[in-house]
N, C-alpha and C positions, 0 to 999 in steps of 0.2 A: 504494500499500499504506499502511496506517495505521501499520504498525510495531507494533501492539498484539500482544503474546504471546498465543498460543492459550489458551483457558481450560482450566483444570485439570480433572481428572477429576470427574464427578459422583458424589456420595455418595448411595447408594441404601440406606436402612435398610429394617428390617422393615415399618414403617408404609407405606413407599413401595410395598410389593409387594402390599398388601392391596386387596381388592375384586373384584368379579365381572368387571368389564371388563378388569382386568389379568390375571385368571386365564383368561379366554377368549382374550386376546391370546397368552398363553404357550402354551395348548393348541393354537391354530391354528398358531403358529410351530413348535411341536414336530412337528405333523403334516408341516409343510413339510421340516423337517430329516430326518425319518425316511424320506420318500419319497426324498430325496437320498441318504441312507445305504443304502437298499435297492438304488438304482440305480446305486450305485458312484461318485456324484458327490462324495461326501465320506466321510471316515473319522473313527474315533475310537480314538486310540491307547489302549493300556491304561494304567490308573492305576498309579502307584507307591504301594506300601502297605508301610509299616514297622510291624512289630509291636514293642510295648514293653510289658513288664509283662502281667499276665493280661488278655487280651481287649481290650487297649488298641491303638489304631492311629493312625498319622499318615498321611494320604492326600494324594497330590498328583495333579491330573488336568489335562491341557491339550489342547486341540483348537482347529482352525481350521475356520471354515465359509466356504470360498473365495467362494461364490456371493453371500454377503451381506457379505463384506469384513469379517468379525470373527473375533476369536480370544479365547480365555479361559484363565486358569490359576486353578484353585481348590486352596486348601489347607484341609483339614478335619481335625478330630481326632474320634475315635469313642471314647468313655469310658463304657461300659455301667453302671459302678457310681456314675455321677454322680447317679442317681436318689436314692441315699441321702444325697447332699449337698445335694439340692434345687437341683441344676444340670442344664442340658439335656444329652442324649446327645451332641450335635453342636455344635462351635464351628468357625467358619471364616471365610474371606474369599474373594471371587472378584474377580480383575482382568480387565476387558474391555479389549480393544485394537482399534484401527483397523488393519487390515492394510495399507492403502495407505500411511499415514503413520508407522506404528509408534506412535502416541500411545496412552497410556493414557486411555481415555474415561470409564471408571466403576469404581468400587469398591463392591461389593455385600456385604451381610451374608450370609456363606457358609451359616450354619445356616438362615436363612429362605428363601434361594434354594434350597437343597437340599429343604426341605419344599414349597415352591411347585411346583418342577418335578417332584418325586416325585408330588404330588397331580395336577398337570396330565397326566402320562404316564398314570396309572392312570385318570383321567378320560377321556382319549382312548381308551383301550382298552375302557373301559366303553361309551362312545359308539358304539364299532364293533362290540361283541360283545353287550351285554347287551340283553335284551328291551325294546322300546321303552316298555313300560307298567310296568317294574320299580318297585315301591313299597316294597319290604322290604329294608333293608340290614342286615347284620350286620357288626360290627367287633370283631376280636379285637386287643387292645391299646388303650391309653388316653394315649399320648404325643402329641408334636408332630406325627409323621406321621399319627396316626389322625385329628387334627383336619384336617390337609391333605386326606385321602381323603374325609372327610364333606363338606368344602366342594365338592370336585371332583365327586364322585359326584352330589351334590345338584344340581349345576349342569347335568348332562346327563340326568338321570332325575328322575321326579316322585316322590321319596322321601316316604313317609308314616309309616313306622315305622323306628326304628333301635334294634337290639338290640346290647348291649355286653357283652363279657366281658374281664376282665383279671385277673391274679394279684394285683394290688396295689390292695385295696379303696379305700383313701383316693384314690389317683388316679383310679380308675374313677368314684367318685362326683363328683370335680371335673370330670371329662370329661363325664359325663352332664348335669351342670348347665350346662356350656358349650354342648353340643348343644341343650338346651332353650332356653337364651337365644338362641342363634343362629337356630335354626330356627323358633322361635316355637310357638304352640299347635297349628298344624296338623300337626305331627309328633309322634307318640307315641315316648317314649324309654323303654327298659327296661334295667335292669341285670340280667344273668343270673348264675346261680350256676355254670354250666358253659358251656364252649365250644360243647358240642352243643346245649344250650338256645338258644344265640345263632344257631347256623348252620342248624339244620333249618328248611326252607321258605323260607329267605331268597332273595330273587331275585339280590342282589348280596352278595357276601361279601369282606371286606377283612381281610387279616392284616398287622399292623403292629408286630410285636414285635421285641425285641432278643435273641431266643432264640439260644443257641449249641449247642442240642441237635439230635441226629438223630431224636428221637422226634417224630412229627407232632403239632401242636396241633389240627388239623382233619382227621378221618378221612374217607375217600372216601365211605362210606356216609351220612354226614350231609348231603351236598351234593345239593340237589334237582336233578332232570333239568332241563336247559336254563338253569340258574343260571350266573352269571359270577362268577369269582373273581380278585380282585387280591391277589397275594402279593409284598409288598415288604419283608419284615423278614429277620432272621437277620444275624448278626455276622461270619460267614465262609462260604467256599464249600462247605462241607458242612453248614451249619445248615439245618434243615427246619422249615417252619410247616405245609405241606399235605401230606397223604398222597400220596407218588409214585404210589400205585396209581391215583389219580384221573386221572393224565396219560394212562393207557392207554386210556381211552375218550373224553377230553376233546379238544377243540380247543385246542392248546397254543400260546400266544402269547408271543414273546419280543422284545426290543428288537433283538437281532442274535444270529443262530445261534451263531457262535463264541464270543461273550462269555457267552452263557448256558451253553454247554458247559463253559466254564472256571470260571464264578463261581456259578451257580444251583444250589443244594443239591438241590431237588426234581427238577430236569433231570438233574444228574449221578447221582442215586440211580436214577431212572427207566431212564436209558440203561444203567447198570451192571447192572440187573436185567432188561434186555432187555424192558421193558414198552413202550418207544418206541425209534425210531431217529431219527437226526439230521434226516432228512426230514420227520418229525412236527413239528418246530418251525418255526412260521410266523412270519415276521418282521413287526413292526408296520407297517414301510413298505409291505409288500405289500397289507395292508388298506386303507391309506390311499389307495393307488392303485387299488384294486379288482383286483388281480391275485389275491387270496385273500379268503375270507370265512368266518365261523364257521358260517353256515348254520343258525342256531337251536339249534346243539349246546351242551351244557354246556362252557363255555370257561375256561381258566385262563391268566391273564397273569402270567408270573413276571418281575418287574422285578429288575435288579440296580444300575441307575443308570450312565450313561455320560458321559464328558467332554463329548460333543458336545451332550448335552442341557443341560448347564450353559451352554455356549456359546449356545445357541438361546434359553434362557430369560433369560439376562442381556441378550441383544440386544433380546428383546422388552420387557423392563422398562425398559431403557435408552430405547428408542424411545418408551415410554409416558411416561417422565419428560420427554422432549424435547417431547412433544406436549402437555404440561400434564396428562398423565392421571394 
């Protein structure tokens, strides 16, 4: 033995999480963990959420992925009025641990990890549900999560047009400029005056807002037959971005049935109105393993985010860092 102490944790900043190779690695690792979650080989304990002040939250989530020998703890803050301060909605840190030794192996920027894994989960759902030739993307919202979803959806589908709507014009223009710079001239980018203008005829629709309202931003009648919807926004369990009526006829995809029933506003509203039953909620892991499929139907993926997703994403990014990726 050399007597040399083990190396300290790797610091993984936002720049270390960028790039299509890392995104693909996170997406594939999430598919693996969702298969384990659906099969009962792992679990994702509920997050602890502390409300403080109007719409502000302190969140803590922890999970272990036994088969991969890793665990994580994530602490984040959610501050919707930060937009007026010129600050991000989310701040945080993720601690990755080695289950065998108990060592802390990595510290990751929590806000960026949240964006990367949120985009990757939506990208995975899009890969499993959206038409293979989907070219038209609608995005409602213009923040960090919107950027993450544009990256992820563009990685799995041949996007040629992006239509954007947000209620904050300055942010919307900055986001549109970012999409143009990122996607290049092959992608046409349009800023729309209404959510309806953005959504109608889109093959993939992403809602990425911090709404706290129960009035939907996207109505059921605007969504084209066979389109795929990723709904990831809302600041609490009864916030709604997409009309719950859409869930009555759509293939409804969630991360985990029990978690969606507890935390997803559209799911809770559709269940309360008897538009759907619990058995109408299809878990992402079942699609990964082939036990379920959207079958060309209009599909809605309602994501709430789970601690085990952070664990898997952190492990994938740590592996990428170790591989020199």
